[in-house]
N, C-alpha and C positions, 0 to 999 in steps of 0.2 A: 619495499612496500611502505614509504611515507609520500616520495611524492608521486603514488600510486594512492593517495588514501580515498577518495570520491569513488572510484570506481572500484573499490576494493573493500566486496563485504568481508574478506579476511582478515581485514584489519581495522580496528579501532585505538585509541591513546591505552588502554589498559593493557593492548600485548605489548605495546610499546613500554608501558611500567611494569611490569613484569620481567621482559627483557632485561627493559635497562639495572631495575634492584637483582635480579641471578647472577648477571654479568657483573657487578661489581662486588657482590660474596663469592664469588668462586675467582676473580682478578687478587683479592685478600687474601682465601685461602692458600690460593698456589705464589703465591710473592715472600716466604720465610722471607727469606733470599737477600731480596729486596730491602728490606727493610722498609717494605709500605707500613705496619704496624705500629711504626713512630709516628704515622703521622692517624694514619683510618686503626681504630681498635677494637669494629665492633666486626668485630670475628667472634667472641666470644661472652659470655657471663650476659648481664641487661641488653645490652646493644643490639642482641639478636632478635631482641623480641621485636623489634623494625622490622623485620624480612619476614615476620607474620603477614604484613600488608600483602603480601603474594597470593596469600589463598582467600581475599576478599574479592582481588582484583579479576584472576581468573573467574570466578563468578561473574562479576561482573562483567567480564570481558564477554565471556560464552552471550553473557542477557543481551547484548548489545549486538551477536554477530545473527542472531537471534529475533531479537526483534530490534533491527536496526532503526536508532531517534538522528536528530538535527543535530539536536545538544546535550552536554551532555546533563544529569542532574546530582545539583548540589546536595539534593535529598542522600546521595549515594558514601556523604560524609560519615552519617551515621554507622559502617559498618567497621569505621576504623573506632569505632566508643569500646568496644573489646578489648584492642592490641592496647587504648590508653591505658583500660579497667588495670588491664596483667603488669606495665609497667609502673602504673602507681604503686601493688600492693609490693610490688619488688624495690620500690626503691621508699618509700614510704616507713625511717626508724622504728614508729611504733609499731606496727606491722610485722617487721622483721626481727623486733627484740623478743617482740609476745611471744610466749610459751603456748600458745593457741596455735600459730604456726612455725613450733618447731619442725613442724617436715615441708616448710614451704617447696621444696625443689620436688616430693609426689603432687604439691597441689598443683605448682605448676604444669606437673606432668599431666595432669588430669584434667587441670582447665586446657590449654590446649590439644591435647584430646578430644574434648567435646569439641570444639570450636573448627577444630579441623573435620570434625566428623559435621557436623553440620553445616557447614557447604559443601562439601561430600551431597549429600542428600537432597544438598536445595538445586545446585548442578544437575543430580541424577530427575530429579523430579521436572529442570527446568526445558533439558535437552530431552527427554523421554516425551513429553507429552508436544514436541513441538517440533523435531527433527526424526528422532531415531523409528520414534511408534506411531509416528504421525501417516495416516491412512487418509487424508480428503486431497490429497495433493496429485498434480494433473501428469499424464504419463509424459515420458521424456524429461524428465528435466533434468538437465546435466549440471546444472550449478546446484541443487538440491543435494545429487548424491557427492560431488564433491564436498558439500560442507558436512554433509552426514560423513562423509571418508573421513575427515578433516577431524570433525570433532569427537567422531571413538579414540581416533589415534593420539589424539591430544590428552583427553580423560582420561584414555588406560598409563597413558604416564604419568601426568597428575597423581593417580591412583596410588600405583609405583611408588613416585617419591612421596607422599605424604605413606603410605605404612614405613618407608625406612624409614624415616626423617621422626614416624612416635618410634622406633627400637631405637634409633640413634640418642631420643633424648633419654628413653627407658635407661640405654644401657649406659650413660653418664650419670644417674639419679643411683642410679646399681652401685658404683662404683665411686658415687660422690664426687664426683667430676665437678668445673663449672661446667653451665648446659648451655650449651651453643649448635645444638644438634648436627654438630658435622664430625662425631666421628666414624660416623658412614658418609660421607664427603664426598669416595669416590664412586661410588655408588651413584650418589646425588647425581654427579658429574654426568654417567651415563647416560641416565635419562633425560638430561639436558642436553646431552649433547645429538643424543638422539631426534631430537625435536627439533633444534637446530638444523639437522642436517635434513629433516624434513622438508623444512620451511626455504633450504636455499637448495633442492632440487626439483619441487614442484612450485613452477613458472604460475600456475594458477592463485596459489597460498602470495606471492609475493607480489603478484600483477591485481589481481584477479581477472573474469575473466573476459570483462569489453575490452582492458589494457592488452591483455596476450593475444588477444584473437585479433586486433589493429595491426603487432608485432607479426603474428602470422599469416595474415593476409597481405601483410608487406615487402614477404618475399616468396609467398608460393602464390598468388593471383597474376595472369596475364594479362586481365582483365585491367587491374588499377595499376600492373606497369605501364599499356602499352598511354601512350603519349596520341592515342584517337578517341580513346574511352572517355567519358564526361567524370570527374566526381560526383556520386549520387548519396545527398546527407542521407545515414543510417546511423547515426548516433540520438538520437532524438530519444531515446529512455529516461526516466527519471526516477530513479530506486529509492531516491529519498523521500519520506511521510510528505507528504504536503500539506498548509493550512485546511484543515476541511472545516464548511462555514455551517454544515447542519447535523443534526442530529442522527440521518441518515448516514450521512456519509461517514460520520465515526463510526457506527457500527460496525458497517462497510468494511473498515478500516481494521480494528479488532480483526472483523474472519480473513483479511488478503494480507495482511502485513508480513506472514509470513511465507507467502506463496507466490507475493507480484514478480518477482525473477521464473519463475515459474510458468505466470499469467505471459509474461514479454516470449520467452520463447516460444510458450504454442500458438502468439497468435503469428511472428517472424514467420513460425514454420506452415500453418494455414495458407500465409502470404506467399511462399516461396515455396514447397513443394504441393501442396493440395492448389492452391492456385484458386484460392476463396474467392479472386477479387474478380477472376473473370467472367462469375455471373455481375452483369449490367446492375441488377435492383441488392449488391452486397450488405448490408446492415451489419450495426452491433449485436442486433438480435440473431443472425446467422451466425453468428462468430462462437455465441456463447451457448447456439445447438451446435455446432458440433465440438465445443470444448466442454460440451452437458453440465454450462453454470448457468447463472439466473445473467438475464440483459444486463441488470444494474449493474454488475459485476465488470463488465467489459465496458459500459460509460466510465463507471469509477476508475478504472485505469487510464483511459486516456483522459479523465478529466483532470488526475492531479502526479500521474509516470508519465504522459511523456506530453514531451513540448511542442506536440503539432495536433490538429484535432484529428476525427476517424476521417474525416472525408481528404485530409491534409496526406495521412497513412496509405488509405486506400489508393490515391491519384498516386502518389511513388512509387507503388508495387505495384501500380501496372504500367506505367511507365520503366521500368525494372525488366518486367517481365518479359512488356516486347523492345528491350535493351537486348534482351538475351534470346528472343527468338530471330532480331533481324542480325547476331550473331550466327549461329546456327541454319542463317540459311534461309529463313524463311520467303522470304522476296525474292528468293527465287521461282517461285511456282506462285506466289501472291502477290495483293497490292496493297500500300498502303492504309486503302478504307476497311479492306480485308483484314489485316493486323490489329485495328480501331479494334471493329466488334471482335475479334478475338482475344484482345485482349478488357474488354469488359465497357466498351465504351459506347454511346448510342450512335456516334457519328464520326467522320473524318475530326470536323470541326469543333470538338471538347479536345480530342486523342492530339490536333495538333497545339491547340494552347496548351496542353495540359506537357507536349514534352518539351517544348522550349521553355516552359518557365521550370521543369527541375532541370534540363538539362544547359540551359540556356543555346541547341542548337535548335535547328526546327528538324524533323524528321528528315527532307531532304538532303538539306547540310550535312545532319551523321551521319546518310550513309556516303555521301562523296569524300569526307571523312578520312573511313573507316576504308575504303575503294587502292588496292596497292600499287 
């Protein structure tokens, strides 16, 4: 996940933080006979407060999953304020010895409960608005469906873990034990194991779809394996948010940021399945009309989320289309001029120039190279 983080929308640093903290927590829980508690003591009492960092970290994970940013905002540190406050009231002797705080365990349980419920509410509002009940998404968005299923799965286990943790703390309050939240650690461990198992058995979460697709194509695509077929550049989409220059682009960013993957997949589908670029006059407006979105959305997409321009993308699409037709035997009954017109070029000359630019082959050389 770390090595593929640039192309993996399922991963960000907050997930790594959560996995690290939880792993340390259960390593300490499950290693009493190894004597690790002589060196690491945050298994109970005041030190357990540190583990509450997991709660806001999950919220920040979901936030960066749904609304990805290139950099992390230092203002996120404000989510540690409550944990610092809780640590303060539990370590300050003037407070712990005060008669007002004689029911400190009950106060701790109440504060932790409010803290957890507050972040669960934030997560539900965030995911409901941007993922779970989003209605203005494009059709056939595989990436969106995967993100939706993953967030539902992960949040379900978050909710179960939160309920179990609060029940554990409540039981410790009633038994007047040192508060640690570990009295039901076995149940909590099961929830986390299900999360880890899901990650390890879902390659799209480990790698992200772009990397996963490359791995699949490496083993399943006869075209790529052929020594004769030139490799065409297809990794031009940029999913990260670009540097917008004007107010209009900033407004478009707000509208489109959660749908960028959907847009890229739909544009690729129009190119590959519907052959929209066989139309010699195909323009951003034509693409927008097909998708039922404003033309400004397609202009924005190629301006900030593509390493090549719309005209270059159109040229690459036409050349890919022509190669596919050649490999399907189109030239057995047709000429290269006919192929040029078929794929959207105005004449043979621009087709020849584009073919050589994209593949480094001339059409004739390419045809010779694939003949047995």
